[in-house]
C-alpha positions in Angstrom: -32.2 -2.1 -10.8 -28.4 -3.6 -10.6 -25.8 -2.9 -7.5 -22.5 -1.0 -8.0 -19.7 -1.1 -5.8 -17.0 1.4 -5.3 -13.7 0.1 -6.4 -11.7 3.7 -6.1 -8.2 3.7 -4.8 -9.3 6.3 -2.0 -12.6 7.3 -0.6 -14.4 9.4 -3.3 -16.9 12.5 -2.6 -20.2 12.6 -4.8 -22.1 15.4 -3.0 -24.9 15.6 -5.8 -25.4 12.0 -6.6 -28.4 9.9 -5.7 -28.8 6.4 -5.9 -32.1 4.4 -7.6 -34.0 5.4 -4.4 -33.2 9.0 -4.3 -30.7 8.9 -1.2 -27.8 11.1 -1.5 -24.7 8.8 -2.0 -22.0 11.5 -0.1 -18.6 10.2 0.7 -17.9 6.8 -0.3 -15.0 4.2 0.6 -13.7 1.3 -1.5 -16.2 -1.7 -1.2 -19.3 0.5 -0.7 -22.3 -0.7 -2.5 -25.2 1.2 -4.2 -28.1 0.8 -6.5 -28.0 2.9 -9.7 -29.5 2.5 -13.3 -25.9 2.5 -14.6 -22.3 3.3 -13.3 -21.9 6.9 -12.3 -18.0 6.8 -13.4 -15.3 4.5 -13.9 -14.8 3.7 -10.2 -18.3 2.1 -9.8 -18.3 -1.7 -11.1 -20.8 -4.1 -11.1 -21.3 -5.5 -7.7 -20.7 -9.3 -7.6 -21.6 -10.7 -3.8 -18.6 -12.9 -2.6 -16.5 -12.3 -5.6 -13.1 -11.1 -6.4 -13.1 -6.9 -6.7 -10.8 -7.1 -9.9 -9.1 -4.0 -8.4 -5.4 -4.2 -7.2 -5.4 -0.8 -5.7 -8.6 -1.7 -3.6 -6.9 -5.1 -2.0 -5.1 -5.0 1.3 -1.2 -5.7 1.0 -0.3 -9.5 1.4 1.7 -9.8 4.9 5.1 -11.4 4.4 5.5 -15.4 4.3 8.1 -15.1 7.1 7.8 -12.3 9.6 11.0 -11.0 11.2 11.7 -11.7 14.7 13.4 -8.7 16.2 14.9 -10.9 18.6 17.0 -12.6 15.8 20.5 -11.2 14.8 20.3 -9.6 11.6 23.2 -9.9 8.8 25.0 -6.8 8.5 24.1 -4.7 5.5 26.0 -4.4 2.1 27.2 -0.9 0.9 27.6 -0.4 -2.7 30.8 -2.4 -3.1 29.2 -5.2 -2.0 31.2 -5.5 1.4 29.5 -5.5 5.1 30.4 -3.2 7.7 32.5 -6.1 9.2 34.8 -6.3 6.4 35.6 -2.6 6.8 38.8 -1.8 9.2 38.2 1.3 11.3 40.1 4.3 9.0 39.9 7.1 11.5 42.0 5.5 14.2 44.8 7.6 15.4 48.4 6.4 15.0 47.8 4.3 11.7 49.6 5.3 8.5 47.8 8.2 6.4 46.2 9.7 9.7 46.3 13.3 10.3 47.9 13.4 14.0 51.7 13.8 14.1 
């Protein structure tokens, strides 16, 4: 009997499903392998030892090639106009033209 690997995006519950040996399957997580006559549903794919799972959803996210170092200063973020905070003057200072103080 062939082995099948559970490749669902999240854990699955199969309370009534039994494998080829008669054992209750119950709750499974991505990567679990069970023996069946045929795949119970589309989340079960033929098991390939050491092979690619073929599922992007079950693959762990890739790490960033250049991890950010919190001790390094970061460039100022740009706003919608493409200007950084360093390019803006403090428009709310008292005594400037257009202020509300008299």
